N, C-alpha and C positions, 0 to 999 in steps of 0.2 A: 241365761235362765231368768225368767220373769220374777219380780219381787212378789212377796206374799201379799195376798189381799188382807184388808183390815176389817176386823169385826168389833162392833160396839154392842155391849149387853146392857139392856135397860129393864130393870125389874125392881119392884119395891120390896121383894123378899130376898134378904141377904143370902139365905141358903141356896136359893135357885141360882143366883149369880155365881156363887162359889161352885155349885154343882156343874153349871155349864162350863166354867173355866177348866175344871179338872177331870170331867167325865170323858173328855175327848182329847186325843193328842193332836191339837190344832196344827202344830208345825208340820206334821206328816201330811196334813191335808193342804198345805200351802196357805194357811191362815194364821194371822197374828191377832190375838185379842188386844186391841189398842186401848180399851178403856171400859169402864162400867159406870152406870148411873142408877140411882135409887128412885128417880122419878122422871117424868117426861120433860119437865123444865130443865133439869140437869142434863138430860139426854140431848136436848136441842143445843145447849151450850157446847157440849162435847162434839156434837155433829159439826159445828162451825170450826172448832179448834182442830179436830183430828181427821176430818174428811174420810170417814170409814166407807168401805164398799158395801158392807152388809150390817144390818141392825137386827138383833134379836130383842123383841120387846113384848112384855106382858100386856095382855089386853086390859085387864082391870087394874088401874092404878088411881091413887087419889089425885084430885084437882084436875087432871087431864087424862082421859083414857087412851088406850093404845091406838084406836082408830083415828082420833083427832091428832095424836102425835104423828101418826103415819102421814096424814094429809099435809101437815105443816112441813114435815121432813122432806116429802116428795117435792113440795114447791121450792124448797131451798136447794135440794140436790136431786134433780129429776132422774138421774141414772142409778140412784141408790136402791139396793134390794132390802125390802122390809119383810121380816119373818115374825109373825105374831105367835105368842105362846098362850095357849088356851086350855081351860078345864073342859071336861065333857059337857057340863051344863051350859057352856058358853059357845056351843058349836054354831048356832044361828048367828050369834054376834060375830064370830070369826068369818062367816061367809060374807057378811056385810063389809068386813075389813078387806077381804080380797077384792071386792067391787071397788073399794076406795084406793086400790093401787098396791095392796100387799102382795108380795111375790109368793108367799107360802105361809102355812101355819103348822104348828107342832102342838100335839096334845100332851098335856101333863097327865101322868108322870112322863118325863122325857125319856125317850129310848135312844141309845147310842146309834143304832143302825139307822133310825129315821133321821137323826141329825146329820149323819154322814151322807145319807142319800140326798137330803135337801141341799147340803153344802155343795156336793158335786154338781147337782143340777144348776145351782146359782152360779157356781164358778164357770161352767160352760157358757151360760148366758152372758156373764160379764166379759169373759175373754172373747166370745164371738162379737159382742158389741164393740169392744175395744179394737178388735181387728177391723171391723167394719168402719169405725171412725178413722183408723189409720189409713185404710184403703181409700176412704173418701178424701182424706187430707192429701194423700199422694196423687189421687186423680185430679183434685183441685189445683195442686201445685203444677202438675203436668199441663193441665189446661191453661193455667195462667202463663206458664212459660211458652206454650204453643201460641197462645194469643199474642204475647209480647213479640214472639218471633214473626208471626204473620203481620202484625202491625208494622214492625221494623222493615220487613221485606217490602211491604206495599208503600211505606213512606219513602224508601229508597227509590222506588219506581218513579216517584214524583220529582226526585232530584235529577233524573236523567232526561235530557232533551229528547223529544220525539217518542217518549214512552207511551204505553197504552194507559194513560191516566184515567179515562172513564171507568175502565174495569177495576183499576186500583182503587178508585173512589168508592165503587160499589162494594168491593171486598172490605174496605175500611168501615163502611157503613154497617156491614154485617157484624163487625167487631166493635160497634158502638163508638166509632170515631167519626164524628161529623164536624166539618168546618163551619163555624157559625158566622164568620165575618169575612168580608172581602179584603183581607189583610194577611200577608204571609211574609215572614222574614226568617232567614236561616242564619244560624250562628255556628261556627266551627271552632273546635278546641283542638290544638295540636300540642303534644307534650313530648319532651325529650329529657333523658336523664341529665343532671347537671354535669356529671363526669362522662365524657364520651365513651370511656372504656367500661362503664358501669354494666354489671351483670343483671340489672333489673329487666324483667320481662315486659316488653311493650304492651302485651295483652293485659297483664296484671295492672300495669300503670293505668291503662284506659278504664279498666273495671273499677279501680279505686276512685278515679276521677268521676266516673259515672255515678257512683254512690254518693259522692259529695254534692254533685249537681242535683240529683233527685231529691236529696234531703232538703237542700236549700230552697228548691222551687216547688216542693210538694203541694203547697196550699194555693198555688196560682193556677187558675183554670186555663184551658186551651193552649197548653204548652206541651210539646211532644219531644221527649228526650230519647235518643236512640244512637246506634252506631251506623255510620255510613259504610259504603262498600270497602273503604280503606281502613275500617275500624277506628275512625276518628270520632270522638264524642261530638254529637250533633244535636242542635236544638232548633226546632221549628216552632215559631210563634204564630198563633192565629188569634192573638189578643192585642188589638190596637191600643188598649188602655195600659198595657204592661210597660212600666218604666225600664226598658231594656238595659240601657247603659249603666244606670246606678246599680241594678242587680248584678250585672256582669262585673262591675268593680268589686262588689262584695264577694262574689264567687271567686274572682281571681285571688283575692287576699286569703280566702279560706283554703283554696287549693294549694297555694304556695306555702301556707303555714303547716299544712298536714303532709305535703309530699315534697320530696327532694327532686324537683323537676324544673325545667325551663318551660314556660307556658306561653303560647300565643293564641289569642282569641280573635278570630276573623269575623267581622259583622257584615253580613250580606245586605244587598239593597232591598228595601221593602217593596213588595209587588202586590197587585190587586187580584190576580187571577191564578188559578191552579197551574195552567201551562207555564206560567212565568216563574214558578217556584224554582225550576232548574236554573234560571238566570240569577236568582237570589243566592242559590247555592254556589254557583260558579264565581260570583263576585266575592263571596266569603272565602272561597279557596284562594282567589287572587289576592285578597287582603292579607292572608297569612304569609304569602310569599315575601311581603315587605319586611318581615322579620329580619331578613338579611341586611336591610338598610337601617331599620329602627332599633334592632336589638331584641333581646328576649324579654318576656314578661310584659308584653304590651297588649292593649286592646286596639285593634286596627280596623277602622271602618272602611266600607266599600269605596267611599269617595276620596280616600287618601291618595294623593298624587303629588309627590314631591317634585319641585322644580329642579330638574337635573337632566342635562343633555350631554351628548358625547362631543368631545373636542375632536373635530375631524383632522386637526393638525398634530394630534398627539402621536408620538413615536415611542414605542416601548423600548426599542433598542437604544435610542438616543438617551432616554431617561435612565436606563440601566448604566450606560456609559458614564453619565454625570454622577449617578449614585456611587459607583465604584471609586471615582475620583474623590468624592466628598468623604467616603469612608476611609480611604487612604490618608486623607488630610485630617482625619479624626473630627469631622464636623457632624456631630450627632443630630442637631436640630434640622439642618438642611437635608440630611440623609432621610430622616423620618418624613419630612414634607414630600420628598421625591417618592418614597414608598406609598404614601397615602394617595398621591397623584396617580401612580400606576394602578392601584386597586380601584379608586373611584372612577377611573376612565373606562373600566370594564363593566360597570353596573349603572343602569339607568332606571328611571321611574317606569319606563315602558317595559323594561326587561330586567327584573331584579334577580335573575338567575345567577348563581355563584360560579357556574362552570367556567366562564371566561376569566373571572378574577382568579380562580384556582390555577388555571393554566399560566396566567401571568406571574402568579406568586411562585409557582414551581420554577419558572424560568429565572426569576430573581434569585431564589435560594440556590439554584445550580450555579449561577454566576458568583454568588458569595462563597460557595464551596470551592470553586476554582480559584478565587482570590486567596483563600487561606492556603490552598496547595501551593500557589505561586510564592506566597510569603513563607513557605516551609513551616506551616503551622498545623500540620496534620494531627499533632498530639494535643492541641489546645482544646479547652472546653467548648469553644465556639464551633470547632469542626464537628464534635459530637452533637452539638445543638442543631447544626445544619442537617445532619442525617435524620435526627428525630423530627425536625420541622417538616421534612418532606413527607413523612408518614402522617403527621398531625393535620396537614393542610386539608386532606380529603375528609376529615371528620369535623371540621369547623363548619358551623351553620350560619354565622353572621359576619358582616363586614368588620364589626368591631373586634370579633375574635381573630380574624385574619390580620388585622392591623396590629393588635396587641402582640400576637405571636412574632410578627416580623419586626416590630419595634424592639422587643426584648432581644431578639436575635442580633439585630444591628448594634444595639448597645453593647452586647457581649463581644461582638467582633471588634468594635472600636476599642473596648477596654484591652482586649488581647493584643491588638495591633499597637496600641499605645505602650503597653508593657514591653512588647518585643522591640519597639523602636527605642525605648528608653535603655534597654539592655545593649542594643546596637550602638546607641550614642555613647554610653559609658565605655564600651569596648573601643570605639574609635578615639574617644578622648584620652583613654589610657595609652593607646598606641602613639598618639600625637605627642602627649606629654613625655613619653619615653624617648621619642625621636628628638624632641627639643632638649631633653636632658643630656643627650649624647652629642648634639650638633649645635649647641648654643654658641660655640666659639666661631662659627662660620659668620663672617661679617656680611655676607650676601643673603643671609637667611631672612625671608620675608613671609608675610601671610600668603601671598600668591604662590610662592615656591612650595610652601608646606601643603597648600590645598591641592596643587598639581601632583605632588608626591602621593597623596592619599585619594586621588581621583574625586576630589570634591570641588564644588563651586566656592569661589572666594567669599562671596556674600554669605553663603550658607555656613561656611566655617567660622566666619566672623560672628554670626548669630549664635552658633553652637558654643563658641568660646565664652561669649557673654553669659549665656544661659547656664553653662556648666561651672564656670569659675567666678563669675561675677565681675570679670574685668575683660578689657579688650585683649586681642592677641598681642599687640605691641607692648602693652603694659605688663602682661604676663611674662613675655620674653625678657623685657628689661629687668623685671624683678628677679627672674631666674639668674640673669647675668650678674646682677649686683650681689646676690647671695653667694654666687661662686667667687666673685671678687673678694668678698669679706673672708671667705675661707682661705683664699690664696694669700691675703695680707697676713694672716696669722700662721700659715704653714710654710711660707717661703719668705725669702729676702728680696724678692723682685720689687722693682720700683713701681710706682703707681701707674705710669704710662704703659709699662710692660704688662702689668696685670690687666689694664684696660684692653690692650690688644689681644691678650690671651682669652678674654671672655667675650670678644666680638665687637668691641667699640673701635671705630676708625679714628675718632678724634679724642685726644687725651683731655682736652679742656671740657668737652661735652661729657666725658666719662666722669671727671672730677665734679662737675656740676650735678650730674645725676646721682653720684655717690653721696654728696653732701645733702642733697634733697631727700634721699632715701633713708640715710642713717642719722642725719642731723649733726654730722661732724665730718671733718676732712679725713683723708686716708691715713695721714700721720697720727691724728688724734685717735682714730680707731685702733691703730696698732698699739699706741701707748695705753689706751684704756683697757685693752685685752691682753697686755704683755704680763 
């Protein structure tokens, strides 16, 4: 339901104003009396403040008559409806008022029916006029959209090699698009959500970006902003004086501040002819592909060509074999270097496509998964990470993203392997200590014999003992035997040489020497001190 129209009453006679306000049920007619004025000057002030649709004004007023008031009011508000209130003797005066733009006049004394009839007539005129304006606005908006669509459609024709560009140019000329300089350069904007799993609609993202670009570049002539056939934001510059790179840097900052996206801006090669615009566009497309190498949020120019070649001697299988050995040895830095080598080997300046790198990465992750299975680590965090990584690989868009994923995965695996190895080491050491605790009296007990019993390398066991206990195997065994000897001295009446034999010493003199060195006293002194 439309809002009430507003009526302003201007008359220097108070009773006329009061009569007009109350003689009619204005609300039932869809009219609101928004104000009243006692003179033309006050009426003009209220006209500016209240913006009425209709004014009822007396013809004869002091200082400024109704006709002059009407002329000024119509200049300020051309669509306003003016109704003059006139006495019988002022009829000719009223006719001149109508010629001056008055919509109607009412004779005094005022009659309710005449007022209603006039109001209904004016309401119809106003509503018809408003509808016409709305229709005009809608048609204009439609034509603007159609024009923009036609411009975009024909500009896209210029981006395609071998297209019918003469006809496209002719159609663009009809749409008031004329290229004034022998200079053309295409810029391409590609956007992706920061989070690969984001629910952001790509179309909405592009529209938001387009709005920012248009606002920032609105005052610069001969720039055409549109969507290419892949719905990427595209800029075609026909302005050789335009400082492209500095404006693109400002644009990049604005887009990243206002949108949660990763942005790549590809700058095509400048060309001099219409047919070569497709070359500028293709070079801009190629430039955006180097996002895989350079990372996100970069402005990449058409002439970017990193020095990078394929190592013909590189073997992925061999590198993975080395990688698994380094991971088992818990060498994180070397492992990361090998991963980077595997990824970099699959991407070149001539072909920045990520597909070969993805395939290599999937192969690496599969081997890492199998390694965890072999190590009986299916329930580790790293195993879950491996399964998740296999899904994420296909959503990563840059080399850095791939490397970061694999670096974190490798670090997690090495942490879990290290923790597992530590548990195994602790278990082995506890078993060996338990064995020595029961077999220390064996005079033939040696490091080699113990290593053989537990299927270990002697050198490895020697290192393990040193790491775990802080002493060598021999020193640990000697300390164990001497502790047992001290216990026997206090719990039995055996002689010193007998005790030495019982705890595994072949030579009684060597036993006495070791005992004195360990306790700082002889066996007899030890017995006396603890008796």
